N, C-alpha and C positions, 0 to 999 in steps of 0.2 A: 757227575755234569750229565745232562740229558742230548739226547742226539737232535743235531741241530735241524731245523723242520722251516718250511713257507708259512706264513700268515695263515689261520685257519679261512679266512676271506680271500685267497686267491685262488685263481681258475686253476686246477690242475691240468686241464688241456691247453692250458699256455703260459708255462709256469716259467717262460723266459721273459713275460711281461713283468715280473715281482723280483727285485732284486733286493729286498729286504728277508732279513733272517730273524727266526725265533728261537733263541737258547733255554731250554728247559732247565731250570737250576731248583734243586730241593730246597727246602726251607730252612735255614737257618747256615746254609752253606756259603761261602764268601767266595765274590765273583774277584778275579784277579783282573786289575788294568797296569797295561806296561804303562809306566809313566814316562819309560822313553819316546814314546808315540809322538808323534808331531803334526799337526795339521795346519797346512799352509794354503792362504789361499792363492790359485791360479793367478798368476799374473798375465794379465792382457798385453799383448803386443801390439805396441804402436806402429802403424803403419809409415813408411818411409815417404820422405817428400816428395820423389818419382812416383810412387805409387799413389798418393793423394793425388798429385799433378795428373796423372793419368786416370784416375778415377773420375776425378771432376770435369776433365774434358772430353771424356767418354760416356756421360750422363749416370755414373755409379751415385743412384740416390744416398747409399749407406758411405760409400766415402765421400762424396757432397756433405752429409752430415756431419762427417767427422773431422773434416777440412773445418768446417763453419766452427765447431768443437774446439778444435786445434787454437782457432784465433781466438776465442772467447774465453781461454783458460786463464785465469791468473797466476797459474806458476811460472817463475824465473825460467824455468829449464825451457819451457813450450813457447816462449816469448821469440828467441830466434828463430826458433823452427818453423813458426807461424808467419811472422817477416819473410824469410825465405820461402815459403811457398808462396805469400799473395807476391813477392817481386817476380816471381815465375810467372804467377799466371797476366799480372799485370797488364802485359801487350794485348790479352785478348779480352781487355774491359772494355765499360764503356758504351756499347751498341744496345742499348733499352730507353728506356723512358721509364723514369724512377717516379711514383706515384705515394705521395705520403697520404692518409685517410685520418683521421680524427673525427671527434666530434661528443655531443653532450653523452652522460650516460644513460643507457636504454635508449639509444639510436639505432643500435641494431647493427653495429658496424660490421661483424662477424658474417651475420645475415647477408649483408650487402656484398659484402669479398666473396661470398663463398657464390654469390648468384652472377656476379660480375667476373669475377675468375671463369666460371662456368662458360660464358658467353664466349670469352676472349679464346677458351680451349676450343669452344666449337668455331673459333674463326681460323684457329689453326695456330695462334699463339702459345709460347710457352711461358707460364704464368708462375713465379716464384712469389712466396708471401712469409714475408718476416714481420710476426706479429706480437706485440712487448707486451706481455703481462706483468703489472705489478708484484712487486717484491713485499713482504713482509716486513715490517719495520722493527718486528717484535723478534721473528723468528728466522726473518732474511729468506723464507720459502716463498716457491711461487707455486698457482695452480698448474699453467699453462695447458690452458684447456681447449683455447682454439683451434687444437687439430680435430677434436672431437666435434666443437661447434660447426666443422666444416666438413663434414662426413661425406659429401661426395665431391667436394673438389680435392681431397686427401689422396682419392683413389684415383683421382684421374691420373694418365700417362702423362700428360704435358705437363702437370702442375706439379710444385712442392713448397710443403708449408713448415714452416721453421718457428715455431716457438721459442720465445727468451726471456728469460727475466728482468725489468729493470737494474737490478741488483745495487740499487741506492741512484741510479743515474736520474736526474732531472731531467725534465722535458718528456718523459714518456716513452723514451727508447732508451736500448743498450748500449752500452758507452763504446762497444765493436759494431754497431750495426752498420757504419759505412764499410767495413771490412765485409762483412757478410754480404753484403750489395754487391761489391765487384766481384766476391767468389761466385754468386748465380749466375752475374752477367758472363763470366769465363765458362760458366756449363752449360751456357747456351740457352738462357731464359732471357727473352726479349722484352716483357713486361714486369716489372719488380714492382709489388704493392706492400709500402710498409703502414701496417697499424698501429696505433698507438695507443696509451691506456686509457685517453678520454683528452677532456680540454681542458685549457686554462694556461695562464699568462706564462706556465712554464715548459707550456707544451712548442712552442716558438723554433726551438732546436732541431724540430723536424724540416724546420722551410729550410736549414741550413745541407738539408743530405736530398732531398729531391728535386725533380722540374715542377713537378704539379702539383698540386695541396689541394685536398677535399675535405671541407665539413661538411657532416652530416648534422642535422639538426631534424626535430620533431613539430608535428604540427601545434597549434593556440600559439601564435607567435607573440601576443601580448607577454606572458609568461618566460618564456622562452628569449627574449629579446631583451629583458630588463637582464637576465642575467648572463648574457652573451657579453663577453668582451669586445670593446672594441679593437681592441689591438689583434686578436685573432681573428676578425672578420677578416681585416685589412689586409692579414697574409695569406689568405684562401684565393684562389682561384675560379672556383666554382663552389657553392653552397649546395647542397642535396637536401631537400625537404624529404626525408624517408617515410615509408609507411603511408605512400598516398594509394591505399587500395580502401575499396571497399565504401563503408559510411564517413572512413577519413578523409577519402579521396577530394572534395570539396573544402572543407579546412587544409588540407596542404596545398593546395592550388592559393587560397588565401594568404596563407604563411608566404608563400611564394613571391606574391606580389607586394607583402610587407618588408622581406627582406629585399626583394630589388627595388626599392625605395630607400632604401637606407644605403643600400650599395651606390645609387648614385651619388653620396654625398661622400662618400670615402677615396683614399687614394688607392689605384690599382696598385696588386701585389706585381704584376709581371709590368714592364713597360710595352703599350704598346696592344695589351689585352684591356678587355672589359670583364671584370668579372660578374657574374651572372647566377641568379637563383634557379635551380629546377627543381621536379619533382620525379621521385620513383617509386617503385614498388619491388623489392623482392620477390614476391608472392605470385605476381602478377606480371611481374618481368617488364611492366611497364616501363619507360624511362630509360632501360639500361643500353639499348644500345644508342639512345641519341647523347646518352655521358661518355659513350666512345669516341662517338665522331666528335663529340666538344672536345678530347683532349687529342685530337688527331687535328684538330682544325689550330689547337691551342702549339702543338710542336711546329704546326708547317710555320704558323705566324711568327715563332719565337726563332726558328732556326735561320728563316728568309732577313730578320733584322737582326741578328747576331746576339739576340738575348741569352739563346740556350746556351753557346758557346762560353758568355759572360759569366752566366751562374753558375757553369760546370766549373770554370776557373775560381769563381770566388769559393764556390763550394771546398775545393782542394786547399785553399790558403787558411778557410776557419779548419778543416780538419788540423792541420799543420799545429795551428796557434791549440786547438782540444788535446791532442798528443801530446803536445810542450806539457801543459797543464796537467795530464793524467799523467806522466811520467814522472813529475815535480811530487804531488801528490805521493805517487808511490814509494820515489825515495825517500821522503822524508820519513813517513810513516813505518819506514822498512830500517830506518838508522838507528845504530846500537844505541848513540845517546840518548836519542830520543826516546826509545821504547823502554829506556830504563828511565828516564825524568819523569817521563809524562803522567806516570801515576799519581806521583809525589804531589806534581804542580796541579792535578786536576783535583785534589783533595783540597789543597790551600786554596783554587777559587772556590770550592762548595764551601769550604767552612769560613772565606770572605778574609783568609792570611793575608791575601794577596790579589789581585787584579788582574781581570781577564789579560789586558795588554801587555802587562809585565810577565806572567807568565809566556805568553807567546813569544816575546823578545826572547827571554831566557832559552826556549825552546829553539829557537832560530841561530842564536849564537853558538848554542851547542852542535846545532846543524852546521852552521856555514866553518866554525872552529878545524870541525875535525876532516872536512873540507879542503882547506887550504894546505893542510901538511900532503 
């Protein structure tokens, strides 16, 4: 067996920087390996509830991120711990303006959020961005690239960006987005921006989570208006015609007028508030400050009329029913009898041996029978 030595490419002046070793072996010589050697993955220690609580309250970004990860976890052992943390943080929540942002593909939602967020941070506000990325229906994975698209905002001391996957949840939001909002509020962020994956009829769920709902659109009102769903427009508190700069500025103004004409005939999303369309540019920053003034005016109007508090109460009720649905779904699919019977029934449905309704009835009979005992 030859003498151990550092690799030839290592620097002899700084041997401590190289931990690799080369072992010279003669040709034909066997190299023995101790079969009793076991390599174990180092277990990461989970912070306690008190540690997470103190971290969130003290503005520790790392512990804030871990608190949201705990809440988002699907693991059964994390559920109770996450709810205990949330219950402890609950008295510190509710002191923010929650703003939902959606828009047609290519409208520049992330670009707008960075420009808008930087403006708010410049005013002294603390901004949390909950950016939701679509999960693949094939692999279940998600790119989570919003943090890289908001390069400047992600580095600002007064901002926090949390990308999360939809994980199959309809509405362009994560199923734990509400909990993440509360944690960010407890951490002292007074403006919460929730970016959804896109615009469509299923995106209306975001309306039940936020105080102010913005819809980003592009210029060329003819085609966009034809493709825009009336339902989503009726939920918006403001419509922003984005990318209103350069040669596009005149078209953006024309598009704004088109939207305002349509909004005149629609029911307002918020009682006592008139939804209007505005133009803005994330490049020139024209209109960015105007949008914030609109949101401040909305908050003042909604607080004076009591609509703000009414909306928060309705949101709490909707959250209750959403959690009941999620919990029932979780219990059903994790039921031993259901897990055992489902593959066989699935094959029978596919082959045409039984109807879908009959298969569902059989599964629920299995689920309910064991719960009675």
